[in-house]
C-alpha positions in Angstrom: 7.8 -38.3 7.2 9.7 -38.5 10.4 11.8 -35.4 10.8 13.3 -33.5 13.7 11.9 -30.0 13.3 14.7 -28.4 15.3 18.2 -27.1 15.0 19.3 -28.8 18.2 21.0 -32.2 18.7 21.7 -32.7 15.0 24.2 -35.2 13.6 27.5 -33.5 12.5 26.6 -33.6 8.8 23.1 -32.2 9.4 24.5 -29.6 11.8 26.9 -28.3 9.1 24.1 -28.1 6.5 21.9 -26.3 9.0 24.6 -23.7 9.7 25.2 -23.2 5.9 21.5 -22.6 5.4 21.3 -20.2 8.3 24.0 -18.1 6.8 22.4 -18.0 3.3 19.5 -15.5 3.8 21.6 -12.9 5.6 24.5 -13.3 3.2 22.3 -12.8 0.2 20.6 -9.8 1.7 23.9 -8.1 2.5 25.3 -9.2 -0.9 22.4 -7.5 -2.7 22.7 -4.2 -0.7 26.5 -3.9 -0.7 26.7 -5.1 -4.3 24.3 -2.3 -5.4 26.2 0.3 -3.4 29.5 -0.9 -4.9 28.1 -0.9 -8.4 26.6 2.6 -7.9 30.1 3.9 -7.0 32.2 2.1 -9.5 29.8 1.1 -12.3 26.9 3.5 -12.0 25.5 2.7 -15.5 25.1 -1.0 -14.7 23.7 -0.1 -11.2 21.1 2.2 -12.8 19.9 -0.5 -15.2 19.5 -2.9 -12.3 17.7 -0.4 -10.1 15.3 0.6 -12.9 14.6 -3.1 -13.4 13.9 -3.4 -9.7 11.6 -0.3 -9.8 9.6 -1.9 -12.6 9.3 -5.2 -10.9 8.4 -3.4 -7.6 5.6 -1.3 -9.1 4.2 -4.3 -10.9 4.1 -6.2 -7.6 2.5 -3.2 -5.8 -0.2 -2.9 -8.4 -0.8 -6.7 -8.3 -1.0 -6.7 -4.5 -3.3 -3.7 -4.5 -5.7 -5.5 -6.8 -5.8 -8.5 -4.6 -6.1 -6.4 -1.5 -9.3 -4.9 -3.0 -10.6 -8.4 -3.8 -9.9 -9.7 -0.3 -11.4 -6.6 1.4 -14.5 -7.0 -0.7 -14.9 -10.7 0.4 -14.3 -9.6 4.0 -17.1 -7.1 3.6 -19.3 -9.6 1.9 -19.0 -12.2 4.7 -19.5 -9.7 7.5 -23.3 -10.3 7.5 -23.2 -14.1 7.1 -25.4 -16.2 9.4 -22.8 -18.9 10.2 -25.0 -20.7 12.7 -27.7 -21.1 10.2 -25.2 -22.6 7.8 -23.9 -24.9 10.5 -27.4 -26.2 11.3 -27.9 -26.9 7.6 -24.7 -28.9 7.2 -25.9 -31.1 10.1 -28.5 -32.5 7.7 -26.5 -32.0 4.5 -28.7 -33.9 2.0 -31.9 -32.0 2.9 -29.9 -28.7 3.2 -28.3 -29.1 -0.2 -31.7 -29.5 -1.9 -33.0 -26.5 -0.2 -30.0 -24.2 -0.8 -29.4 -25.3 -4.4 -32.9 -24.3 -5.3 -32.9 -21.1 -3.4 -32.8 -17.9 -5.4 -29.9 -15.5 -4.8 -30.5 -12.6 -2.4 -31.4 -9.2 -3.7 -28.1 -7.6 -2.7 -25.0 -8.3 -4.7 -23.1 -9.2 -1.5 -25.7 -11.9 -0.7 -25.4 -13.3 -4.2 -21.6 -13.6 -4.1 -21.7 -15.1 -0.6 -24.3 -17.6 -1.7 -22.2 -18.7 -4.7 -19.2 -19.2 -2.5 -21.3 -21.2 -0.1 -22.6 -23.4 -2.8 -19.1 -24.1 -4.1 -17.9 -25.1 -0.7 -20.9 -27.4 0.0 -20.5 -29.1 -3.4 -16.8 -29.8 -2.7 -17.9 -31.3 0.6 -20.5 -33.5 -1.1 -18.1 -34.7 -3.8 -15.5 -35.6 -1.2 -17.8 -38.1 0.4 -16.2 -37.2 3.8 -19.1 -36.6 6.2 -18.5 -33.8 8.7 -19.0 -34.3 12.4 -22.3 -32.9 13.8 -22.0 -29.4 15.2 -23.0 -30.5 18.7 -20.0 -32.9 18.7 -17.4 -30.3 17.9 -15.5 -28.8 20.7 -13.2 -25.7 20.8 -10.1 -25.6 22.8 -8.7 -22.1 23.3 -5.2 -21.7 24.8 -4.0 -18.3 26.1 -0.2 -18.4 26.8 0.4 -15.9 29.6 3.6 -14.6 31.2 3.1 -10.9 32.1 -0.3 -9.9 30.8 -2.6 -8.4 33.5 -6.3 -8.6 34.0 -6.9 -5.5 31.9 -5.6 -7.4 28.9 -7.0 -10.9 29.6 -10.5 -10.1 30.7 -11.7 -8.5 27.5 -10.4 -11.5 25.6 -12.4 -14.0 27.7 -15.5 -11.8 27.8 -15.5 -11.7 24.0 -15.5 -15.5 23.9 -18.3 -15.6 26.5 -20.5 -13.6 24.1 -20.1 -16.0 21.2 -22.9 -17.0 18.9 -22.0 -20.6 19.6 -22.6 -23.2 22.3 -20.4 -22.1 25.2 -20.6 -25.6 26.8 -18.7 -26.9 23.8 -15.7 -24.6 24.6 -12.7 -25.3 26.8 -10.5 -22.3 27.9 -7.0 -23.0 29.2 -4.8 -20.3 30.7 -1.2 -21.5 29.9 0.5 -19.7 32.8 4.3 -19.5 33.1 5.6 -20.4 36.5 7.9 -17.4 36.4 4.9 -15.0 36.1 4.6 -12.3 38.8 2.2 -12.9 41.7 -0.1 -10.2 40.4 -0.5 -12.0 37.1 -1.1 -15.4 38.8 -3.7 -13.8 41.0 -5.5 -12.2 38.0 -5.5 -15.6 36.2 -7.0 -17.4 39.2 -9.7 -14.8 39.5 -10.7 -15.0 35.9 -10.7 -18.8 36.0 -13.1 -18.6 39.0 -15.3 -16.0 37.2 -15.7 -18.0 34.0 -15.6 -21.5 35.4 -19.3 -22.3 35.0 -19.8 -20.5 31.7 -17.8 -22.8 29.6 -17.5 -26.6 29.4 -14.2 -26.1 31.3 -12.0 -23.1 32.2 -8.7 -24.1 33.8 -5.1 -23.1 34.4 -2.0 -25.1 33.5 1.3 -23.9 35.0 4.3 -24.4 32.8 7.5 -25.0 34.8 10.2 -22.4 34.5 12.9 -24.9 33.6 12.3 -28.0 31.4 15.2 -29.9 29.8 15.3 -29.4 26.0 13.0 -26.4 26.1 13.7 -22.7 25.5 11.8 -19.8 27.1 9.4 -19.5 24.2 5.6 -19.4 23.8 5.5 -22.7 22.0 6.8 -24.6 25.0 4.1 -23.1 27.2 1.3 -23.8 24.8 2.6 -27.4 24.3 2.5 -28.0 28.0 -1.1 -26.7 28.2 -2.2 -28.7 25.1 -0.8 -32.0 26.5 -2.9 -31.4 29.7 -5.9 -30.7 27.5 -5.3 -34.0 25.6 -5.7 -35.9 28.9 -8.9 -33.9 29.6 -10.5 -34.9 26.3 -9.4 -38.5 26.7 -11.0 -38.6 30.2 -14.3 -37.3 28.7 -14.1 -39.6 25.7 -14.1 -36.8 23.2 -12.3 -37.8 20.0 -9.4 -35.5 19.0 -10.9 -35.5 15.5 -13.8 -33.4 16.9 -11.7 -30.8 18.7 -10.5 -27.6 17.1 -7.5 -26.0 18.9 -7.0 -22.2 18.8 -3.8 -20.7 20.3 -4.5 -17.0 20.9 -2.3 -14.3 22.2 -3.5 -13.0 25.5 -4.9 -9.8 24.0 -6.9 -11.5 21.2 -10.5 -10.3 21.1 -12.8 -12.1 18.8 -16.1 -11.0 17.2 -19.4 -12.7 18.4 -19.5 -14.8 15.2 -15.9 -15.9 15.3 -16.3 -19.5 16.6 -19.5 -20.2 14.5 -17.5 -19.1 11.4 -14.6 -21.3 12.5 -16.9 -24.3 13.1 -18.4 -23.8 9.6 -15.1 -23.8 7.9 -14.0 -26.9 9.9 -17.2 -28.7 8.9 -17.1 -27.8 5.3 -13.4 -28.5 4.7 -13.2 -32.1 3.4 -9.6 -32.6 4.6 -10.3 -30.9 8.0 -7.9 -33.1 9.9 -5.0 -31.8 7.8 -5.8 -28.1 7.8 -5.2 -24.9 9.8 -7.7 -22.1 9.7 -6.4 -18.5 9.4 -8.5 -15.5 10.2 -7.5 -11.9 9.4 -5.7 -10.3 12.3 -6.3 -6.6 12.9 -4.8 -4.5 15.7 -7.8 -2.4 16.8 -7.9 -2.9 20.6 -5.8 0.2 21.3 -5.1 1.6 17.8 -6.3 5.1 18.5 -4.1 5.4 21.6 -0.7 4.8 19.9 1.5 7.1 17.8 0.7 7.5 14.2 3.6 5.5 12.9 2.5 2.4 14.9 -1.0 2.7 13.6 0.3 2.7 10.0 2.7 -0.2 10.6 -0.1 -2.5 12.0 -2.7 -1.5 9.5 -0.1 -2.5 6.8 0.4 -5.8 8.6 -3.4 -6.5 8.4 -3.5 -5.6 4.8 -0.6 -8.0 4.1 -2.6 -10.8 5.7 -5.7 -9.8 3.6 -3.5 -10.2 0.4 -2.1 -13.5 1.6 -5.6 -14.9 2.1 -6.3 -14.6 -1.6 -3.7 -17.3 -2.3 -4.5 -20.3 0.0 -1.9 -22.5 -1.8 0.9 -20.3 -0.4 -0.7 -19.3 2.8 1.2 -19.9 6.0 -0.3 -19.6 9.5 0.4 -16.4 11.3 -0.2 -15.1 14.9 -3.6 -16.3 16.3 -5.0 -19.2 14.3 -6.7 -22.6 14.7 -6.2 -26.2 13.6 -7.4 -29.7 14.1 -6.3 -31.0 17.5 -5.7 -34.4 16.0 -3.1 -32.8 13.6 -1.5 -31.0 16.5 -1.1 -34.3 18.5 0.1 -36.2 15.4 3.0 -33.7 14.8 3.9 -33.7 18.5 2.7 -30.2 19.2 4.5 -26.9 18.7 8.3 -26.7 18.6 9.5 -26.0 22.1 12.8 -24.4 21.1 11.7 -21.9 18.4 10.4 -18.3 18.6 8.3 -18.4 15.4 5.9 -21.1 16.6 2.9 -19.7 14.7 4.5 -20.4 11.3 6.7 -23.3 12.5 3.6 -25.4 13.3 2.5 -25.1 9.7 5.8 -26.2 8.3 6.0 -29.0 10.9 2.6 -30.3 9.8 3.3 -29.8 6.1 6.5 -31.9 6.4 4.9 -34.5 8.7 2.1 -35.1 6.2 4.4 -35.1 3.1 3.0 -31.9 1.7 -0.7 -32.8 2.2 -1.5 -30.0 4.6 -3.3 -26.7 3.9 -4.2 -23.4 5.4 -7.9 -22.4 4.9 -8.4 -18.6 4.9 -11.4 -17.3 7.0 -12.8 -13.9 6.0 -13.4 -12.8 9.6 -11.3 -10.7 11.8 -9.9 -11.0 15.3 -8.4 -8.0 17.1 -5.2 -7.6 19.0 -3.1 -4.8 20.6 -0.6 -2.6 18.8 2.7 -2.9 20.6 2.9 0.2 22.8 4.7 1.7 25.8 4.7 4.8 28.0 6.0 7.3 25.4 6.8 7.7 21.7 10.4 6.4 21.8 9.6 3.4 23.9 6.7 2.5 21.6 9.1 2.8 18.6 11.4 0.3 20.4 8.6 -2.1 21.2 7.3 -2.0 17.6 10.9 -2.6 16.3 11.4 -5.5 18.6 8.1 -7.0 17.6 8.9 -6.7 13.9 12.3 -8.2 14.5 10.6 -11.2 16.2 8.3 -11.6 13.3 11.2 -11.4 10.9 12.9 -14.1 13.0 10.6 -16.5 11.1 13.6 -16.8 8.9 14.8 -19.5 11.4 12.3 -21.8 9.6 14.2 -21.5 6.3 17.1 -23.8 7.1 15.0 -26.4 8.8 12.4 -26.5 6.0 15.2 -26.8 3.4 16.8 -29.7 5.3 13.4 -31.4 5.3 12.8 -30.8 1.6 16.3 -32.3 0.8 15.4 -35.4 2.9 11.8 -35.9 1.7 11.2 -38.1 -1.3 7.4 -37.9 -1.1 6.8 -34.1 -1.3 6.6 -33.3 -5.1 9.6 -31.4 -6.5 7.4 -28.6 -7.8 5.9 -28.1 -4.3 9.4 -28.0 -2.8 10.6 -25.4 -5.3 7.5 -23.3 -5.0 7.6 -23.1 -1.2 11.3 -22.7 -1.1 11.3 -19.8 -3.5 8.5 -18.0 -1.7 10.1 -18.5 1.7 13.6 -17.3 0.6 12.4 -14.5 -1.8 10.0 -13.2 0.9 12.7 -12.8 3.5 15.2 -11.4 0.9 12.7 -8.8 -0.3 11.7 -8.0 3.2 15.3 -7.1 4.2 16.3 -5.2 1.0 13.4 -3.5 -0.7 13.0 -0.7 1.8 16.7 0.3 1.6 16.7 0.2 -2.3 13.6 2.2 -2.6 14.6 4.9 0.0 18.3 5.3 -0.4 20.3 3.0 -2.7 18.1 3.7 -5.7 19.4 7.2 -5.9 23.1 6.4 -5.6 23.8 5.9 -9.4 22.8 9.5 -10.0 24.8 10.8 -7.1 28.0 8.9 -8.0 27.5 9.3 -11.8 30.7 9.6 -13.7 31.1 12.1 -16.6 30.5 9.5 -19.3 27.4 8.2 -17.5 26.2 11.8 -16.9 26.1 12.3 -20.6 24.1 9.2 -21.3 20.4 8.9 -22.0 20.0 6.7 -19.0 21.2 9.4 -16.6 18.6 11.8 -17.8 15.8 9.3 -17.9 16.3 7.6 -14.5 14.6 10.4 -12.5 11.7 10.5 -15.0 11.3 6.7 -14.8 11.5 6.8 -11.0 8.9 9.6 -10.8 6.5 7.7 -13.1 6.9 4.6 -11.0 6.4 6.4 -7.7 3.4 8.2 -9.3 1.8 4.8 -9.8 2.8 3.8 -6.3 1.1 6.9 -5.0 -2.2 5.7 -6.6 -1.7 2.4 -4.8 -1.1 4.3 -1.5 -4.3 6.3 -2.0 -6.3 3.1 -2.4 -4.6 1.8 0.7 -5.5 4.9 2.7 -9.2 4.7 1.7 -9.3 1.0 2.7 -7.6 1.8 6.0 -10.1 4.5 6.8 -13.0 2.1 6.2 -11.5 -0.8 8.2 -10.4 1.1 11.3 -12.8 1.0 14.3 -15.0 3.9 15.1 -14.1 6.1 18.0 -16.4 8.1 20.3 -14.4 11.3 20.3 -15.8 14.5 18.8 -14.8 15.5 15.3 -13.9 12.0 14.2 -13.4 13.2 10.7 -10.3 15.2 11.9 -8.9 12.1 13.4 -9.4 10.2 10.2 -7.9 13.0 8.1 -4.9 12.9 10.4 -4.6 9.2 9.8 -4.6 9.7 6.1 -1.6 12.0 6.3 0.1 9.5 8.6 0.6 7.3 5.5 3.2 9.9 4.3 5.5 8.2 6.8 5.6 5.0 4.6 9.1 5.6 3.3 10.4 6.0 6.9 8.4 2.9 8.0 9.6 0.8 5.2 13.2 1.3 6.3 13.1 1.5 10.1 10.1 -0.8 10.9 10.4 -3.3 8.1 13.7 -3.7 6.3 16.0 -2.8 9.2 14.5 -5.3 11.7 14.4 -8.0 9.0 18.0 -7.4 8.1 18.9 -7.3 11.8 17.2 -10.7 12.3 18.9 -12.3 9.3 22.3 -10.9 10.4 21.9 -12.4 13.9 21.0 -15.8 12.3 23.9 -15.5 9.9 26.3 -14.9 12.8 24.8 -17.6 15.1 23.6 -15.0 17.6 20.2 -16.5 18.1 17.3 -14.3 19.2 15.7 -14.8 22.6 11.9 -14.6 23.0 10.7 -11.2 23.9 7.1 -10.6 25.1 5.5 -7.6 23.4 4.7 -4.7 25.7 1.0 -3.9 25.6 -0.8 -1.1 27.5 -4.5 -0.1 27.6 -5.8 3.3 28.3 
């Protein structure tokens, strides 16, 4: 479907609809919060009933998410020892490989048996589809690093990690997407890295994005689009089909494991509808995680766990942060939006709408590591983390555009529209309100209880109900703490057990974090959108020690 994925240059009727839909999320979030506060003061009995119902739904969701977090973590652990290159070589001769692998006995370890079953299921889906994959030696990886103020200390580890890949480096193209407005020191660092790695990869080059381009905002998507268009000319000149190119757009601090691109190649080959798919790894924030304040460590570990949970439901999965997709699909949808901040999720919605709902996100159970937002001191780090979460919450800007597309489209099934619309809207509503209700508003009916309510059964039972619910929540938190201790990177300092014990106690800050680094930035973002005060792109501060 042809659709302008932008809020700019709309016809009057579409502009009015866009504005109404921009107001809706913030208005609903404020309506829920202020409504509950008003009910707590004037009708505390009704407020108590509503809040108890919210507590029950919240704890059911927490237990549900904890269960799927365990399943996802288990699969991440299972696939950590997978020999992706061996599987790739097997798929190159699929008929022979299928006979070999289908007759092979399961490994001795339970992890090997589960991984083997998953592998068989994926191979069988590929065989049934009758869509032959390209040969592994014909697949090329394009990796774009948008850069505006990142120095060599951030960039070099990212490129070195790619140079250590368990994959053919001569099938990889690295592009530094450098903003023209970058400082001289940054431009020098990029040129030095380009020279250092020039002969290691198939190509390593720099594309400078002009500071001012008509119709573009100062956002990462505009920079990445400029670089991708130059890369398209490069592949055309070398007669490499776009269908055989996988594009990865990485933040400058993204450090991948040695098996990352072999894992990505495997998933690209084994996916029958690979030209209409994005591939989403699990982002973790381990590069500097032991060098930031405890609250930042808990915030980013929680973000990683959320992505682990999302990976268990591919039908509702949306691309986030560093991810990959077919280069042909990127070209077909006319690249990333050049006037939106949330380009990582916007590119999914843009492709989903373009292909009339026939677009998917394939989860990959492999991690890539990035930096925790940090600064020179505790307070500045708190400000950086807050701004980063506000920028993530600005993904709500997709809601009005997606809704306009759903209204216009006649080919996307109604059920799919309703399902995605509900998840998109409810996700942002819950993001902006749950933290406030759990931490403050939930106790207001008891504080403002009138005499007739104070004598009721509900008044005496609300604290007990709340304590029971929070007791179950505490069990979920304990499971989360154990998983966080197992997933965090090792450190070389002495008495590591003391450090990990301290991290366990850092999770006691969760109520504080839910309000100030989750609900508040989300509500702030929705309020700005509601008032038409559009957010400007802010580059996260990142420091290495």
